C-alpha positions as CSV (number, residue, x, y, z in Angstrom):
1,M,-22.9,31.1,-40.7
2,K,-20.3,33.9,-40.4
3,T,-19.8,36.6,-43.0
4,K,-17.1,39.1,-43.2
5,A,-18.5,42.5,-42.9
6,H,-16.4,46.5,-43.8
7,L,-18.1,48.8,-41.1
8,V,-17.1,52.3,-40.4
9,L,-17.5,53.1,-36.2
10,P,-16.9,56.4,-34.2
11,R,-14.2,56.3,-33.0
12,D,-15.5,56.6,-29.4
13,I,-17.7,54.3,-29.9
14,L,-15.3,51.8,-30.7
15,E,-13.0,52.3,-28.1
16,E,-15.6,51.6,-25.3
17,V,-16.8,48.6,-27.1
18,D,-12.8,47.1,-26.5
19,Q,-13.2,48.9,-23.0
20,I,-16.3,46.4,-22.1
21,A,-15.3,43.5,-24.3
22,G,-11.8,44.1,-25.4
23,K,-10.4,43.9,-28.7
24,R,-10.9,39.9,-29.6
25,K,-14.6,39.9,-29.2
26,R,-15.4,43.1,-31.1
27,S,-17.5,41.1,-33.6
28,L,-18.6,39.1,-30.9
29,F,-20.5,42.3,-29.1
30,I,-21.8,44.1,-31.7
31,A,-23.5,41.2,-33.0
32,E,-25.0,40.5,-30.0
33,A,-25.4,44.7,-29.7
34,T,-26.9,44.9,-33.1
35,R,-29.2,41.3,-32.3
36,E,-31.1,43.2,-29.3
37,K,-31.7,46.5,-31.4
38,L,-33.5,43.9,-34.1
39,Q,-35.4,42.7,-31.6
40,R,-36.4,45.9,-30.5
41,E,-37.5,47.2,-33.4
42,R,-39.4,43.9,-34.7
43,F,-41.4,44.6,-31.2
44,L,-41.7,48.0,-32.0
45,K,-42.7,47.5,-35.2
46,T,-45.7,45.2,-34.0
47,L,-47.0,47.7,-31.5
48,E,-47.7,49.8,-33.7
49,E,-49.1,47.2,-36.7
50,T,-51.9,45.9,-33.7
51,Q,-52.8,49.4,-31.9
52,G,-56.1,49.8,-31.5
53,A,-56.4,46.0,-31.9
54,W,-57.7,45.7,-28.4
55,S,-60.6,48.2,-27.2
56,D,-63.2,48.6,-24.5
57,K,-66.3,48.1,-27.2
58,N,-64.8,44.2,-27.5
59,H,-63.9,43.8,-23.5
60,P,-66.4,45.5,-21.6
61,K,-65.3,43.4,-18.6
62,L,-61.8,44.9,-19.1
63,K,-62.2,48.2,-18.8
64,T,-60.2,49.8,-15.7
65,A,-57.0,47.7,-14.3
66,R,-58.9,46.2,-11.3
67,D,-61.2,44.5,-13.9
68,M,-58.0,43.6,-15.5
69,E,-56.6,42.2,-12.0
70,Q,-59.7,40.2,-11.1
71,F,-59.3,39.3,-15.0
72,V,-55.9,37.4,-14.5
73,S,-56.3,35.9,-10.9
74,D,-59.8,34.2,-12.2
75,K,-57.3,32.8,-14.6
76,R,-54.8,31.9,-12.2
77,Q,-57.0,30.0,-9.5
78,S,-58.6,28.3,-12.6
79,Y,-55.0,26.8,-13.4
80,R,-54.4,26.2,-10.3
81,K,-57.0,24.3,-9.5
82,R,-56.6,22.6,-12.8
83,L,-52.8,21.7,-11.7
84,K,-54.2,20.2,-8.2
85,R,-56.9,18.1,-10.3
86,I,-53.8,16.6,-12.5
87,T,-51.4,16.2,-10.6
88,N,-53.9,14.2,-7.5
89,E,-55.4,12.2,-9.9
């Protein structure tokens, strides 16, 4: 559902939007830009709220970058084996 809103923007921003999107697509451009900004803000909020959820104490086998690379490699390999088993059966 669309709703009209009166927005006040600095002239230089509006002119640049018009150059990129065109006057007839102004609303769409601003809506998409706002949606992207909201998504970024939600992501940052989630990062902030979950800060410290992962610790070396809780995951001693994944302390180093090499440990994590090995973990991911093992997971991928087990996935490939499972996929091969499923598709060959």
